[in-house]
N, C-alpha and C positions, 0 to 999 in steps of 0.2 A: 824834327825828323826822329832828336834825341828823344824826345817828350814821346813819342807814339811807339819808340821800342821800347821803350821805359814802360808803356802800356801791355804789349805784347811777351812780356817779361814776364812782369807779374799774371797776365792771364793763364802762361804755359808753368808757373809756379803754378799754381792755385789748381789747372786741371793735375797736372802727375797727383796731388796726394786725392783724388778723387779717381782720376781711372786707375791705382793701385788698390783704392778702397771696393770698384766695382770688381777688378781682378779678384782682390781677396775674398771678397765675398763668392764670388764664381767656384772658387778653387775650395773654400769652406762647403760649397754647398756640396760638390762632388766627395770633399772626406766625411761627409755625417752618412748617414742609411738611406735617405730616400732620395733617390734623382728622378727630375720631371720626365715624363713619359706618355706620350700617344700610343694607337695601335697601329701606328706606322713606324714607331719606333725599330730600327733594324735588330733590338732584339727580340721583339717583341714578335715581329714578321717572323723570325727564324724559329720562336720556337710555337708559334701557330703552325707552321710548314711541318715543323716535326711531328706536331703534337697528330697532324692529317695525316701527314705519310709513312708516317713508323705506328704509330700507337694504334691508331684506328686499324690502318690495313694488318698489322700485324695480328690484332683480333679478329678482324676476319677470317683471314689463317683459321685460326683457333676453334670459333666457332664451328665452323664447316667439319673438323675434326671431333664432333661433340661423342660423336658415336665408341672413338677410341679412347676418352679422357676418362681419368678415376671420378668416382662418386661426386668428391669434394671439388675441383676443375668442375663441374657438369654444373652444379647450383653455384658454383662463383663467376661462371661465365654467362650462364643464366641472367645474373640480375645487374650484374654489374658491366654493361655496355659501354663500351667509351661512344661508340659510334649515337649512343641514344643521350650521353650525357654532352655531346658535342653542342647539342641543338641548344646548350643552357649558359654555357660561356660566355662571358661579359668581356670580351677583349676588348672594347672600349676605357673597360675601369680596371685596365691591368694596369700594375704599377711596379717598378724597379725598384730595386735595393741594393745596396752593397754592404757587405761589414768582411770584414778581413782580405780584403784586394778579391771577393769573389761576387759577382751579379749573380742577380735572382729575380723574378718574377712571379710578384701573385697578381692570379688573377681568379676575380670571386665566379663560383658557380650560382644563376639567379634560381632563386626559389623563394617559397615564400618563408617568413622567419617560426612560423610553427607549421611546417611542410606533413604532421601525422597526426592520424585522427586522435591521438592522444594530446591535447591540447594544453598537460601540464608540462611541456618539453620542448625545446627550441630547439633550433640544427642549426648550422652556418658551413657550407664547405668553399674548399679554395684547389685551387691544383696551383705547387709551386715547380718553376722550372727553373735548371742550374747549369751549368758547364761544369764537369769534375777538373780535375787536376791536367787530363789529358785532352782536357777542350771535347770532353763529347758531352749531350743535352742529355739531361737526366729530370724526373717530373716524378714529384710524391703527390701525394691529394690529401688532401688535411681534414679531417669532419670534426668540427666542434657541438657537440651536444650538453646540453643546460643540463644538470642533474636537477630532480622534482623540484618547480618553482622557481625555478632560477631565471633568471631574464641576461639573453645575451645583448649587451653592450658594444658599443665601438669595435663593430667583429673585425675589421682589416688591423686594426692595432693587436690585437689578438691573434691574427692567426700571423704575424706579422711576429712579435714575442712567439708563436707556440716555434715556428719555424727556425728561429734563430736559435730557442733551448735546444731542438731537438737536434740541427744541426751541427750547431756548436758548440755543443754542450754549456750552453749558459743558465742562468740562473733567474732569469726577470719574473719581476712579482707583475698581477694580474690587478691590481687594487684588491678590492674585497669579493671576489668570486668563486664560484664554486659552481666546476666545468668538467668535462673528458671529453677527450683528444687521441683521436684513434689515427694513423698513421698509415697508406697503404704505398705500395709500390704502383709501376706506372700500370701493373694489368690490373690493378686494384686487390693485390695478393698485403692480406695485413700482415705488416712488421712492427708495428710497436703501437702501443697506447703510454697516457699519461692523465693525469690527473691535476685538476688545478682545484686546493684546497684553500678557501680563506683570501684565497692571491697568490697562494704557493706551490710553484710548480712541482712535480715530484714524477716517480715510476707509478704505473697501477696495471693491471689486467682487467680490460675493458673489450666485450665485443659486444657489435651490432650486427645480428646473421639473421639469416630466412628460415623458419619455419614453416613444414604444408604441415597444415591441418586436416582432417576429413573435407571429403572432396562434396560440393554441394551441386545442386540443379540447378539449374535458371533460363527462366524463357528468353530465350535469342531473336531476335528481328531475322527475317531474311526477305531475298527477293518477292513482289509482288503482294508487302503489305502483311506477309503471315509471320506466324511465329511457331518456336519448335522449340523444344526442353532439351537443354546439355548438359553436360556432367563437366563442372567447372573444379580446375585445379584452389583451393584455396588455400592462402598464404599469411603468414604473417612477418613482422618484423618486430625480434624482440633482445630488449639490450641486459647484459648479460656482466654482473660486475661480482669478479674472484676475489677470492684472498689470495695478495700479493706471493706469501709464503706460503701456503698449503696449498693454492690452486682451487681450495671449494668455493661454490657458490655463496657468498654472499647475498646478492638479491639480484631478479630476475621483473623487467619490465614488457611488457607488451605494446611497441609504441604505435602499430601500423596494423591493416589488415587489408587486404583486397583480392577479389574471384581474379582468375586467371583462366576465362574459357576459351581461349583458342592455343593455348599452348605460348604464346608471343613472350610472356615474362615481363609483363608491364608493370615494374614494380615504382614505389615514388623516385624519381629519379635518379634511379640506381643505387638506394641505398639500402644497404644490411648487403654486403658482398661477401661475407667473410664465409669458409666452406657451411654449407649446411648441419646443424645443428639436431640435437636429439628430440622426443617428443615429450617430455617431460622430466621429472629427477632423476627417473629408474635412468632413461635414457644417455640424460646428460653425465651422469655417471659414467657409462659404458663411454660415451667418448672423451672424459676425463683421460679415463684408462691408455687412452691411443695418444697420449701427449707422452713424444717420446722426442730421441735424437741420437747421433751417434758419437761412440763415445769409445776408448782405449785403455780398458781397464786390467791391468795382468790380476789375473787372479790364483792360478798356482802353475807353478814348476815343478817334475816329477822327474824320474828315472836316473841313472847312473852308468856307471863305464859296461860297455861291451867285449872291455878284454884290455887290453894294458894303455893302446895307443887312440882306441874309439870310444866314445862315447854316445849316449844320446837320451835327448830330454823332449817331454813331453809339454806345450805350453798350450794353457785356456787361460782365453781372454775375452772379456766383453768387449764388442764390437758395437752393439744398438742394445739402448734399451730405454724400458718406459723410464719418464722423471720422477717420477715415487717407488721405483723399485719393486715393482709390481711383475715385472717381466721384464725377460734381459735375452740376448741371441750373444752367444761364446764362439768363440774361432779356437779349433783343436786344431796344432801346427807340430810338427815333428820336426826338431832337429839334431843334426848329428856334428859334430865336433872329434877333430883328429888331434892326435899330441903329436906336435914336430918341433922338433928341439928344443923338448921337454916342455914345450907352452901350447896350451888350447888352444884350438884355432878353431872357425867355423867351416865344416863343408856340404850341409847345405840346409833347404829350409823347404818342407813340404807341408800344405797347407791341407790337413785329413778329411774335416765337417764341420757341422755349426750345430750347435747343441741349444733348445730354446728351455728355459728355467721356467718357472711360475707361469699365471696361465693369465688370460684376458675371459672373464666370465661374460656369457653367453655368443662369442664370437670365435674368429677363427683369425689365430695370426700367422705368417709363414714367411723365408727365407730363400729368394727365387732366384732364379736367375746367376748366381755367385760366380764370379770369374776374381780368380786368384794370381796374385804376382810376389812369388819373392827375387828380394836380390839379397845377395850375400855376399860380405866382407870378410875379413881377415877374424876381426874381434865382434864385430856386432852383424845382424842379420836385419832385415824390414819386409814384413807380410802388410803385402797393399790389397783390400777387398774391396770389389766393388758389387754391388748387389740392390734387389728390391725388397720391401719389407711391404707385404700386401695383407691387409686387416681386413675381413668381411662378416658384415651382423648385417642383422634386421630388427630394428625396436619399436613394437609398435606400428606394425608399418610401413616403418619410414627407414632408409641403409642409410645405414654405419660406415665409416671405410676408409681405404685410399690404399694405392699403390704408385709408391713412389723409389725411386734410384736413390742410394746413396754411396759416400766412398768411406771407408774406414782405413787408418793402416795402428803397426806395432812394430818399436824397433827393439831388438835382443839383443842384449850382450851375454859376451861369451861366459862372465860369471853369476849370470840371472839363474 
């Protein structure tokens, strides 16, 4: 009996390290980057349902509003349809990863490694699903397109490194690779672009955009084995590489082209979802001059005393401007100060008008629907503006422009 007890004790002693080893390996796996998953994993199922019920359904609503959208949105929605891309999502190859206690799913979008007519370029695309700090589901679209004559290898690893570098601000290397990475929001709106040069990750300015060429006539089959001539839209997918500092075009390349004979927007799997670009270098210059954003730059303060206890100030500040200073919108506001107990205090702040300085050659820029709200304190006053910037032009028969709403504000001190 004692002998059997010794054998059981020895077995137990041997089993404990083995069990600890299994436990260690299991914990170690979860602390690493990749977590085993399948298309039935809870996180993958949640991502799949959210994509179908939120992203795709919201897109259907926007597509139904094409007639009221801006020119920029019109072309984005025409070719970047999630409903179309949905057919090529390979959920069976979804992989879950963990980085800094955040889980995310990378799901590949199936396509040929050379999906374009220009066979010098390779491309790959994946959808990345993740939850933010308040547990809301989010999605990014990653496109990796090789530079000319460069091959893409180990694409899943490249997608993982690209997302980690973008989202966690890392600097993972890519061996000796040269490629471009473009990141889009869930509605295929351009967000950021990066380049991989000899394996090194850095920010860049690259876009893959749709250009409409001259219409073409095609013979289309009809019922009864008859044919008829129909005018079709001819489209190009163009890669544009910019100088990150100056914004000037460094290189352009036609990647693909196709005919849309039924206004269906049948592009190659939705590639090229950025806003419609111009027709040539002249039009590109016009589009570059539209690159702009909000501002809050105090330009000038003038005025003086209106009496022993009252003074007026005229504040001029830039609230929206072109990136390279070609044109800008300024707000002109009037402020009144009262002298109380031998110190000046704000009494009121009034928005008077908007002024445009500079020009956009070949087009018209306007600031519309301005809503001004003043908040007045004793020694500081704030002006908030809500407004629409609208740009309209036509270059070589192609529309260029946008109509979007923005918000800007400026705080004035009593001593300004």
